[in-house]
PDB file of N, H, CA, C and O in Angstrom:
ATOM      1  N   MET A   1      80.561 116.172 152.124  1.00  0.00           N
ATOM      2  CA  MET A   1      81.928 115.502 151.287  1.00  0.00           C
ATOM      3  C   MET A   1      82.877 115.548 152.248  1.00  0.00           C
ATOM      4  O   MET A   1      83.784 114.747 152.472  1.00  0.00           O
ATOM      5  N   ASN A   2      82.505 116.853 152.959  1.00  0.00           N
ATOM      6  H   ASN A   2      81.768 117.503 152.777  1.00  0.00           H
ATOM      7  CA  ASN A   2      83.556 117.477 153.608  1.00  0.00           C
ATOM      8  C   ASN A   2      83.850 116.849 155.377  1.00  0.00           C
ATOM      9  O   ASN A   2      84.920 116.476 155.857  1.00  0.00           O
ATOM     10  N   LEU A   3      82.349 116.922 156.108  1.00  0.00           N
ATOM     11  H   LEU A   3      81.480 117.226 155.718  1.00  0.00           H
ATOM     12  CA  LEU A   3      82.707 116.172 156.377  1.00  0.00           C
ATOM     13  C   LEU A   3      83.352 114.781 156.584  1.00  0.00           C
ATOM     14  O   LEU A   3      84.095 114.431 157.501  1.00  0.00           O
ATOM     15  N   LYS A   4      82.761 113.839 155.193  1.00  0.00           N
ATOM     16  H   LYS A   4      82.158 114.123 154.448  1.00  0.00           H
ATOM     17  CA  LYS A   4      83.062 112.492 155.946  1.00  0.00           C
ATOM     18  C   LYS A   4      85.249 113.031 155.525  1.00  0.00           C
ATOM     19  O   LYS A   4      86.083 112.285 156.038  1.00  0.00           O
ATOM     20  N   LYS A   5      85.538 113.709 155.041  1.00  0.00           N
ATOM     21  H   LYS A   5      84.861 114.315 154.624  1.00  0.00           H
ATOM     22  CA  LYS A   5      87.059 113.814 154.814  1.00  0.00           C
ATOM     23  C   LYS A   5      87.515 113.745 155.583  1.00  0.00           C
ATOM     24  O   LYS A   5      88.104 112.755 156.016  1.00  0.00           O
ATOM     25  N   LEU A   6      87.397 114.934 156.112  1.00  0.00           N
ATOM     26  H   LEU A   6      86.919 115.739 155.760  1.00  0.00           H
ATOM     27  CA  LEU A   6      87.917 115.852 157.667  1.00  0.00           C
ATOM     28  C   LEU A   6      87.780 114.518 159.086  1.00  0.00           C
ATOM     29  O   LEU A   6      88.645 113.863 159.669  1.00  0.00           O
ATOM     30  N   ARG A   7      86.325 114.573 159.208  1.00  0.00           N
ATOM     31  H   ARG A   7      85.623 115.105 158.734  1.00  0.00           H
ATOM     32  CA  ARG A   7      86.550 112.602 159.766  1.00  0.00           C
ATOM     33  C   ARG A   7      87.783 111.536 160.188  1.00  0.00           C
ATOM     34  O   ARG A   7      88.445 110.979 161.063  1.00  0.00           O
ATOM     35  N   LYS A   8      87.447 111.793 158.580  1.00  0.00           N
ATOM     36  H   LYS A   8      86.909 112.247 157.869  1.00  0.00           H
ATOM     37  CA  LYS A   8      88.436 110.640 157.739  1.00  0.00           C
ATOM     38  C   LYS A   8      90.197 110.600 158.356  1.00  0.00           C
ATOM     39  O   LYS A   8      90.701 109.652 158.957  1.00  0.00           O
ATOM     40  N   ALA A   9      91.071 112.263 157.899  1.00  0.00           N
ATOM     41  H   ALA A   9      90.662 113.034 157.410  1.00  0.00           H
ATOM     42  CA  ALA A   9      92.206 112.898 158.090  1.00  0.00           C
ATOM     43  C   ALA A   9      92.246 112.865 159.106  1.00  0.00           C
ATOM     44  O   ALA A   9      93.436 112.702 159.375  1.00  0.00           O
ATOM     45  N   ARG A  10      91.166 112.957 160.811  1.00  0.00           N
ATOM     46  H   ARG A  10      90.200 113.089 160.592  1.00  0.00           H
ATOM     47  CA  ARG A  10      91.605 112.800 161.908  1.00  0.00           C
ATOM     48  C   ARG A  10      91.894 111.173 162.561  1.00  0.00           C
ATOM     49  O   ARG A  10      92.544 110.870 163.561  1.00  0.00           O
ATOM     50  N   ASN A  11      91.215 110.360 161.675  1.00  0.00           N
ATOM     51  H   ASN A  11      90.687 110.606 160.863  1.00  0.00           H
ATOM     52  CA  ASN A  11      91.047 108.951 162.064  1.00  0.00           C
ATOM     53  C   ASN A  11      90.884 108.334 162.997  1.00  0.00           C
ATOM     54  O   ASN A  11      91.429 107.603 163.824  1.00  0.00           O
ATOM     55  N   LEU A  12      89.401 109.078 162.507  1.00  0.00           N
ATOM     56  H   LEU A  12      88.958 109.672 161.835  1.00  0.00           H
ATOM     57  CA  LEU A  12      87.881 108.972 163.613  1.00  0.00           C
ATOM     58  C   LEU A  12      86.561 107.647 162.824  1.00  0.00           C
ATOM     59  O   LEU A  12      86.463 107.329 161.639  1.00  0.00           O
ATOM     60  N   SER A  13      85.872 107.228 163.820  1.00  0.00           N
ATOM     61  H   SER A  13      85.951 107.487 164.783  1.00  0.00           H
ATOM     62  CA  SER A  13      85.629 107.074 163.939  1.00  0.00           C
ATOM     63  C   SER A  13      84.140 107.910 163.540  1.00  0.00           C
ATOM     64  O   SER A  13      83.905 109.064 163.898  1.00  0.00           O
ATOM     65  N   GLN A  14      83.122 106.968 162.644  1.00  0.00           N
ATOM     66  H   GLN A  14      83.313 106.030 162.353  1.00  0.00           H
ATOM     67  CA  GLN A  14      82.258 108.452 162.467  1.00  0.00           C
ATOM     68  C   GLN A  14      80.653 107.936 164.601  1.00  0.00           C
ATOM     69  O   GLN A  14      79.692 108.440 165.182  1.00  0.00           O
ATOM     70  N   GLU A  15      81.472 106.841 164.677  1.00  0.00           N
ATOM     71  H   GLU A  15      82.252 106.432 164.205  1.00  0.00           H
ATOM     72  CA  GLU A  15      80.945 106.439 166.518  1.00  0.00           C
ATOM     73  C   GLU A  15      81.602 107.668 166.866  1.00  0.00           C
ATOM     74  O   GLU A  15      81.049 108.738 167.120  1.00  0.00           O
ATOM     75  N   GLU A  16      83.109 107.359 166.851  1.00  0.00           N
ATOM     76  H   GLU A  16      83.557 106.489 166.645  1.00  0.00           H
ATOM     77  CA  GLU A  16      84.230 108.826 167.107  1.00  0.00           C
ATOM     78  C   GLU A  16      83.347 109.900 167.886  1.00  0.00           C
ATOM     79  O   GLU A  16      83.031 110.204 169.036  1.00  0.00           O
ATOM     80  N   LEU A  17      83.018 110.521 165.787  1.00  0.00           N
ATOM     81  H   LEU A  17      83.275 110.274 164.853  1.00  0.00           H
ATOM     82  CA  LEU A  17      82.373 111.572 165.459  1.00  0.00           C
ATOM     83  C   LEU A  17      81.308 112.334 166.513  1.00  0.00           C
ATOM     84  O   LEU A  17      81.224 113.473 166.972  1.00  0.00           O
ATOM     85  N   ALA A  18      80.534 111.081 166.647  1.00  0.00           N
ATOM     86  H   ALA A  18      80.602 110.155 166.274  1.00  0.00           H
ATOM     87  CA  ALA A  18      78.938 111.411 166.986  1.00  0.00           C
ATOM     88  C   ALA A  18      79.090 111.103 167.955  1.00  0.00           C
ATOM     89  O   ALA A  18      78.133 111.565 168.576  1.00  0.00           O
ATOM     90  N   GLU A  19      79.905 110.400 168.833  1.00  0.00           N
ATOM     91  H   GLU A  19      80.683 110.024 168.330  1.00  0.00           H
ATOM     92  CA  GLU A  19      79.942 111.026 170.518  1.00  0.00           C
ATOM     93  C   GLU A  19      80.648 111.999 170.597  1.00  0.00           C
ATOM     94  O   GLU A  19      80.178 112.826 171.379  1.00  0.00           O
ATOM     95  N   LEU A  20      82.166 112.475 169.854  1.00  0.00           N
ATOM     96  H   LEU A  20      82.548 111.803 169.220  1.00  0.00           H
ATOM     97  CA  LEU A  20      81.904 113.712 170.166  1.00  0.00           C
ATOM     98  C   LEU A  20      81.336 115.198 169.858  1.00  0.00           C
ATOM     99  O   LEU A  20      81.806 116.314 170.082  1.00  0.00           O
ATOM    100  N   GLY A  21      79.861 114.658 169.117  1.00  0.00           N
ATOM    101  H   GLY A  21      79.480 113.752 168.935  1.00  0.00           H
ATOM    102  CA  GLY A  21      79.357 116.169 169.166  1.00  0.00           C
ATOM    103  C   GLY A  21      78.382 115.678 169.494  1.00  0.00           C
ATOM    104  O   GLY A  21      77.306 116.173 169.161  1.00  0.00           O
ATOM    105  N   GLU A  22      78.457 114.540 170.256  1.00  0.00           N
ATOM    106  H   GLU A  22      79.331 114.137 170.526  1.00  0.00           H
ATOM    107  CA  GLU A  22      76.983 114.367 171.022  1.00  0.00           C
ATOM    108  C   GLU A  22      76.175 113.644 170.171  1.00  0.00           C
ATOM    109  O   GLU A  22      76.678 112.594 170.571  1.00  0.00           O
ATOM    110  N   PHE A  23      75.725 113.431 169.714  1.00  0.00           N
ATOM    111  H   PHE A  23      75.317 114.284 169.390  1.00  0.00           H
ATOM    112  CA  PHE A  23      75.317 113.046 168.610  1.00  0.00           C
ATOM    113  C   PHE A  23      74.920 111.369 167.974  1.00  0.00           C
ATOM    114  O   PHE A  23      75.968 110.768 168.210  1.00  0.00           O
ATOM    115  N   HIS A  24      74.339 110.757 167.573  1.00  0.00           N
ATOM    116  H   HIS A  24      73.487 111.245 167.381  1.00  0.00           H
ATOM    117  CA  HIS A  24      73.616 109.336 167.345  1.00  0.00           C
ATOM    118  C   HIS A  24      74.115 108.663 166.496  1.00  0.00           C
ATOM    119  O   HIS A  24      73.526 109.013 165.473  1.00  0.00           O
ATOM    120  N   ARG A  25      75.053 107.674 166.151  1.00  0.00           N
ATOM    121  H   ARG A  25      75.533 107.390 166.981  1.00  0.00           H
ATOM    122  CA  ARG A  25      76.608 106.776 165.409  1.00  0.00           C
ATOM    123  C   ARG A  25      75.756 107.037 163.636  1.00  0.00           C
ATOM    124  O   ARG A  25      76.408 107.241 162.612  1.00  0.00           O
ATOM    125  N   THR A  26      73.864 106.936 163.710  1.00  0.00           N
ATOM    126  H   THR A  26      73.335 106.771 164.542  1.00  0.00           H
ATOM    127  CA  THR A  26      74.306 106.815 162.536  1.00  0.00           C
ATOM    128  C   THR A  26      73.471 108.121 162.176  1.00  0.00           C
ATOM    129  O   THR A  26      73.261 108.099 160.964  1.00  0.00           O
ATOM    130  N   TYR A  27      72.873 109.332 162.812  1.00  0.00           N
ATOM    131  H   TYR A  27      73.044 109.350 163.797  1.00  0.00           H
ATOM    132  CA  TYR A  27      72.688 110.538 162.480  1.00  0.00           C
ATOM    133  C   TYR A  27      74.807 111.670 161.525  1.00  0.00           C
ATOM    134  O   TYR A  27      74.966 112.721 160.903  1.00  0.00           O
ATOM    135  N   VAL A  28      75.790 110.555 162.016  1.00  0.00           N
ATOM    136  H   VAL A  28      75.661 109.702 162.521  1.00  0.00           H
ATOM    137  CA  VAL A  28      75.970 110.865 161.356  1.00  0.00           C
ATOM    138  C   VAL A  28      76.614 110.032 160.059  1.00  0.00           C
ATOM    139  O   VAL A  28      77.787 110.206 159.729  1.00  0.00           O
ATOM    140  N   SER A  29      76.303 109.709 159.812  1.00  0.00           N
ATOM    141  H   SER A  29      75.349 109.567 160.080  1.00  0.00           H
ATOM    142  CA  SER A  29      75.826 108.486 158.458  1.00  0.00           C
ATOM    143  C   SER A  29      75.761 108.753 157.956  1.00  0.00           C
ATOM    144  O   SER A  29      76.565 108.915 157.038  1.00  0.00           O
ATOM    145  N   GLN A  30      73.961 109.296 158.153  1.00  0.00           N
ATOM    146  H   GLN A  30      73.308 109.165 158.899  1.00  0.00           H
ATOM    147  CA  GLN A  30      73.217 110.113 157.539  1.00  0.00           C
ATOM    148  C   GLN A  30      73.331 111.361 156.691  1.00  0.00           C
ATOM    149  O   GLN A  30      72.701 111.778 155.719  1.00  0.00           O
ATOM    150  N   LEU A  31      74.402 111.831 157.429  1.00  0.00           N
ATOM    151  H   LEU A  31      74.915 111.493 158.218  1.00  0.00           H
ATOM    152  CA  LEU A  31      75.018 113.501 157.257  1.00  0.00           C
ATOM    153  C   LEU A  31      75.860 113.660 156.398  1.00  0.00           C
ATOM    154  O   LEU A  31      75.990 114.621 155.640  1.00  0.00           O
ATOM    155  N   GLU A  32      76.524 112.645 156.481  1.00  0.00           N
ATOM    156  H   GLU A  32      76.418 111.864 157.097  1.00  0.00           H
ATOM    157  CA  GLU A  32      77.383 112.144 155.458  1.00  0.00           C
ATOM    158  C   GLU A  32      77.151 111.404 154.041  1.00  0.00           C
ATOM    159  O   GLU A  32      78.050 111.393 153.200  1.00  0.00           O
ATOM    160  N   ARG A  33      76.096 110.881 153.852  1.00  0.00           N
ATOM    161  H   ARG A  33      75.365 110.890 154.535  1.00  0.00           H
ATOM    162  CA  ARG A  33      75.241 110.196 152.777  1.00  0.00           C
ATOM    163  C   ARG A  33      74.434 111.245 152.315  1.00  0.00           C
ATOM    164  O   ARG A  33      74.300 111.143 151.096  1.00  0.00           O
ATOM    165  N   CYS A  34      73.710 112.422 152.883  1.00  0.00           N
ATOM    166  H   CYS A  34      73.819 112.505 153.874  1.00  0.00           H
ATOM    167  CA  CYS A  34      73.433 113.529 152.176  1.00  0.00           C
ATOM    168  C   CYS A  34      71.756 113.509 152.348  1.00  0.00           C
ATOM    169  O   CYS A  34      70.936 114.145 151.686  1.00  0.00           O
ATOM    170  N   VAL A  35      71.504 112.513 153.520  1.00  0.00           N
ATOM    171  H   VAL A  35      72.170 111.996 154.058  1.00  0.00           H
ATOM    172  CA  VAL A  35      70.497 112.104 153.353  1.00  0.00           C
ATOM    173  C   VAL A  35      69.793 112.965 154.544  1.00  0.00           C
ATOM    174  O   VAL A  35      68.733 112.961 153.919  1.00  0.00           O
ATOM    175  N   THR A  36      69.614 113.365 155.184  1.00  0.00           N
ATOM    176  H   THR A  36      70.475 113.369 155.692  1.00  0.00           H
ATOM    177  CA  THR A  36      69.418 114.700 156.311  1.00  0.00           C
ATOM    178  C   THR A  36      70.344 115.688 156.104  1.00  0.00           C
ATOM    179  O   THR A  36      71.428 115.620 155.524  1.00  0.00           O
ATOM    180  N   ASN A  37      69.370 117.360 157.068  1.00  0.00           N
ATOM    181  H   ASN A  37      68.489 117.416 157.539  1.00  0.00           H
ATOM    182  CA  ASN A  37      69.795 118.363 156.637  1.00  0.00           C
ATOM    183  C   ASN A  37      70.442 117.904 158.306  1.00  0.00           C
ATOM    184  O   ASN A  37      70.229 116.887 158.967  1.00  0.00           O
ATOM    185  N   ILE A  38      71.541 119.478 158.702  1.00  0.00           N
ATOM    186  H   ILE A  38      71.714 120.304 158.165  1.00  0.00           H
ATOM    187  CA  ILE A  38      71.850 119.544 160.250  1.00  0.00           C
ATOM    188  C   ILE A  38      71.770 120.913 160.446  1.00  0.00           C
ATOM    189  O   ILE A  38      72.159 121.824 159.716  1.00  0.00           O
ATOM    190  N   SER A  39      71.010 120.957 161.925  1.00  0.00           N
ATOM    191  H   SER A  39      70.693 120.217 162.518  1.00  0.00           H
ATOM    192  CA  SER A  39      70.785 122.395 162.394  1.00  0.00           C
ATOM    193  C   SER A  39      72.101 123.513 162.106  1.00  0.00           C
ATOM    194  O   SER A  39      73.082 122.883 161.711  1.00  0.00           O
ATOM    195  N   ILE A  40      72.408 125.276 162.223  1.00  0.00           N
ATOM    196  H   ILE A  40      71.610 125.787 162.543  1.00  0.00           H
ATOM    197  CA  ILE A  40      73.214 125.602 162.340  1.00  0.00           C
ATOM    198  C   ILE A  40      74.514 125.191 163.726  1.00  0.00           C
ATOM    199  O   ILE A  40      75.736 125.065 163.801  1.00  0.00           O
ATOM    200  N   ASP A  41      73.209 125.097 164.722  1.00  0.00           N
ATOM    201  H   ASP A  41      72.217 125.199 164.661  1.00  0.00           H
ATOM    202  CA  ASP A  41      73.323 124.189 166.325  1.00  0.00           C
ATOM    203  C   ASP A  41      74.664 122.815 166.562  1.00  0.00           C
ATOM    204  O   ASP A  41      75.418 122.466 167.470  1.00  0.00           O
ATOM    205  N   GLY A  42      74.300 122.298 164.876  1.00  0.00           N
ATOM    206  H   GLY A  42      73.687 122.581 164.138  1.00  0.00           H
ATOM    207  CA  GLY A  42      74.408 120.886 164.976  1.00  0.00           C
ATOM    208  C   GLY A  42      76.251 120.849 164.187  1.00  0.00           C
ATOM    209  O   GLY A  42      77.209 120.076 164.197  1.00  0.00           O
ATOM    210  N   LEU A  43      75.828 122.484 163.462  1.00  0.00           N
ATOM    211  H   LEU A  43      75.050 123.111 163.455  1.00  0.00           H
ATOM    212  CA  LEU A  43      76.914 121.853 162.550  1.00  0.00           C
ATOM    213  C   LEU A  43      77.466 122.651 163.241  1.00  0.00           C
ATOM    214  O   LEU A  43      78.527 122.311 162.716  1.00  0.00           O
ATOM    215  N   GLU A  44      77.974 123.901 164.389  1.00  0.00           N
ATOM    216  H   GLU A  44      77.112 124.177 164.816  1.00  0.00           H
ATOM    217  CA  GLU A  44      78.612 124.337 165.165  1.00  0.00           C
ATOM    218  C   GLU A  44      79.518 122.972 165.955  1.00  0.00           C
ATOM    219  O   GLU A  44      80.741 122.853 165.883  1.00  0.00           O
ATOM    220  N   ARG A  45      78.484 121.908 166.783  1.00  0.00           N
ATOM    221  H   ARG A  45      77.491 122.004 166.842  1.00  0.00           H
ATOM    222  CA  ARG A  45      78.841 121.013 167.905  1.00  0.00           C
ATOM    223  C   ARG A  45      79.951 120.266 166.213  1.00  0.00           C
ATOM    224  O   ARG A  45      80.710 121.191 165.921  1.00  0.00           O
ATOM    225  N   LEU A  46      80.167 119.209 165.335  1.00  0.00           N
ATOM    226  H   LEU A  46      79.551 118.458 165.572  1.00  0.00           H
ATOM    227  CA  LEU A  46      80.865 118.638 165.047  1.00  0.00           C
ATOM    228  C   LEU A  46      81.505 119.419 164.236  1.00  0.00           C
ATOM    229  O   LEU A  46      82.136 118.652 163.508  1.00  0.00           O
ATOM    230  N   ALA A  47      81.849 121.129 163.738  1.00  0.00           N
ATOM    231  H   ALA A  47      81.336 121.752 164.329  1.00  0.00           H
ATOM    232  CA  ALA A  47      83.048 122.018 164.608  1.00  0.00           C
ATOM    233  C   ALA A  47      84.016 121.828 165.060  1.00  0.00           C
ATOM    234  O   ALA A  47      85.215 121.854 164.782  1.00  0.00           O
ATOM    235  N   ASN A  48      82.954 121.484 166.338  1.00  0.00           N
ATOM    236  H   ASN A  48      81.980 121.463 166.564  1.00  0.00           H
ATOM    237  CA  ASN A  48      84.643 121.511 168.130  1.00  0.00           C
ATOM    238  C   ASN A  48      84.570 120.161 167.927  1.00  0.00           C
ATOM    239  O   ASN A  48      85.049 119.548 168.881  1.00  0.00           O
ATOM    240  N   ALA A  49      83.954 119.123 166.623  1.00  0.00           N
ATOM    241  H   ALA A  49      83.565 119.622 165.848  1.00  0.00           H
ATOM    242  CA  ALA A  49      84.530 117.027 167.565  1.00  0.00           C
ATOM    243  C   ALA A  49      85.414 117.750 166.512  1.00  0.00           C
ATOM    244  O   ALA A  49      86.354 117.901 167.291  1.00  0.00           O
ATOM    245  N   LEU A  50      85.745 118.168 165.668  1.00  0.00           N
ATOM    246  H   LEU A  50      84.981 118.045 165.035  1.00  0.00           H
ATOM    247  CA  LEU A  50      86.379 118.620 164.497  1.00  0.00           C
ATOM    248  C   LEU A  50      87.550 119.243 165.069  1.00  0.00           C
ATOM    249  O   LEU A  50      88.655 118.710 165.170  1.00  0.00           O
ATOM    250  N   SER A  51      87.317 120.102 165.338  1.00  0.00           N
ATOM    251  H   SER A  51      86.419 120.535 165.256  1.00  0.00           H
ATOM    252  CA  SER A  51      88.463 121.278 165.716  1.00  0.00           C
ATOM    253  C   SER A  51      88.678 122.542 163.850  1.00  0.00           C
ATOM    254  O   SER A  51      89.413 123.224 163.136  1.00  0.00           O
ATOM    255  N   VAL A  52      87.396 121.998 164.086  1.00  0.00           N
ATOM    256  H   VAL A  52      86.799 121.443 164.666  1.00  0.00           H
ATOM    257  CA  VAL A  52      87.639 123.039 163.174  1.00  0.00           C
ATOM    258  C   VAL A  52      86.625 124.708 162.569  1.00  0.00           C
ATOM    259  O   VAL A  52      85.418 124.724 162.814  1.00  0.00           O
ATOM    260  N   ASP A  53      87.051 125.532 162.076  1.00  0.00           N
ATOM    261  H   ASP A  53      88.030 125.519 161.877  1.00  0.00           H
ATOM    262  CA  ASP A  53      85.834 126.425 161.299  1.00  0.00           C
ATOM    263  C   ASP A  53      84.589 125.883 160.677  1.00  0.00           C
ATOM    264  O   ASP A  53      84.469 124.977 159.853  1.00  0.00           O
ATOM    265  N   ILE A  54      83.843 126.505 161.153  1.00  0.00           N
ATOM    266  H   ILE A  54      83.941 127.242 161.823  1.00  0.00           H
ATOM    267  CA  ILE A  54      82.132 125.705 160.578  1.00  0.00           C
ATOM    268  C   ILE A  54      82.910 125.895 158.983  1.00  0.00           C
ATOM    269  O   ILE A  54      82.925 125.083 158.058  1.00  0.00           O
ATOM    270  N   ARG A  55      83.552 127.321 159.056  1.00  0.00           N
ATOM    271  H   ARG A  55      83.540 127.981 159.808  1.00  0.00           H
ATOM    272  CA  ARG A  55      83.733 127.000 157.171  1.00  0.00           C
ATOM    273  C   ARG A  55      83.621 126.056 156.369  1.00  0.00           C
ATOM    274  O   ARG A  55      82.819 125.929 155.444  1.00  0.00           O
ATOM    275  N   GLU A  56      85.036 124.871 156.972  1.00  0.00           N
ATOM    276  H   GLU A  56      85.689 124.975 157.723  1.00  0.00           H
ATOM    277  CA  GLU A  56      85.585 123.988 156.965  1.00  0.00           C
ATOM    278  C   GLU A  56      84.678 122.955 156.264  1.00  0.00           C
ATOM    279  O   GLU A  56      84.858 122.236 155.281  1.00  0.00           O
ATOM    280  N   LEU A  57      83.687 123.122 157.070  1.00  0.00           N
ATOM    281  H   LEU A  57      83.540 123.706 157.868  1.00  0.00           H
ATOM    282  CA  LEU A  57      82.204 122.025 156.725  1.00  0.00           C
ATOM    283  C   LEU A  57      82.030 122.555 155.827  1.00  0.00           C
ATOM    284  O   LEU A  57      82.953 122.263 155.066  1.00  0.00           O
ATOM    285  N   LEU A  58      81.167 123.430 155.227  1.00  0.00           N
ATOM    286  H   LEU A  58      80.417 123.667 155.845  1.00  0.00           H
ATOM    287  CA  LEU A  58      80.951 124.143 154.177  1.00  0.00           C
ATOM    288  C   LEU A  58      81.432 125.050 153.104  1.00  0.00           C
ATOM    289  O   LEU A  58      80.856 125.843 152.360  1.00  0.00           O
ATOM    290  N   LYS A  59      83.177 124.534 153.321  1.00  0.00           N
ATOM    291  H   LYS A  59      83.644 123.890 153.926  1.00  0.00           H
ATOM    292  CA  LYS A  59      83.272 125.333 151.834  1.00  0.00           C
ATOM    293  C   LYS A  59      82.801 124.660 150.699  1.00  0.00           C
ATOM    294  O   LYS A  59      81.990 123.746 150.845  1.00  0.00           O
ATOM    295  N   PRO A  60      83.269 125.047 149.388  1.00  0.00           N
ATOM    296  CA  PRO A  60      83.134 123.509 148.116  1.00  0.00           C
ATOM    297  C   PRO A  60      83.573 123.014 148.104  1.00  0.00           C
ATOM    298  O   PRO A  60      84.623 123.314 148.672  1.00  0.00           O
ATOM    299  N   ILE A  61      83.526 121.580 147.508  1.00  0.00           N
ATOM    300  H   ILE A  61      82.673 121.336 147.046  1.00  0.00           H
ATOM    301  CA  ILE A  61      84.670 120.771 147.364  1.00  0.00           C
ATOM    302  C   ILE A  61      85.446 120.544 146.469  1.00  0.00           C
ATOM    303  O   ILE A  61      84.733 120.537 145.465  1.00  0.00           O
ATOM    304  N   ASP A  62      86.472 120.348 146.166  1.00  0.00           N
ATOM    305  H   ASP A  62      87.051 120.353 146.981  1.00  0.00           H
ATOM    306  CA  ASP A  62      87.419 120.770 144.807  1.00  0.00           C
ATOM    307  C   ASP A  62      87.767 119.349 144.048  1.00  0.00           C
ATOM    308  O   ASP A  62      88.447 119.348 143.022  1.00  0.00           O
TER     309      ASP A  62
END
């Protein structure tokens, strides 16, 4: 949920975020739907692509 919220707050499509993080677009979709898991390295790439600290992706949803 945090991934989708942060992505939308930055007006990025799944495809744009995937490109920034060097992922396939379908992988970003799977992450947002909690269909697959991500490695710590991948989490770091997503955080960098979104310009946030990794903790922002991991914090409990409000």
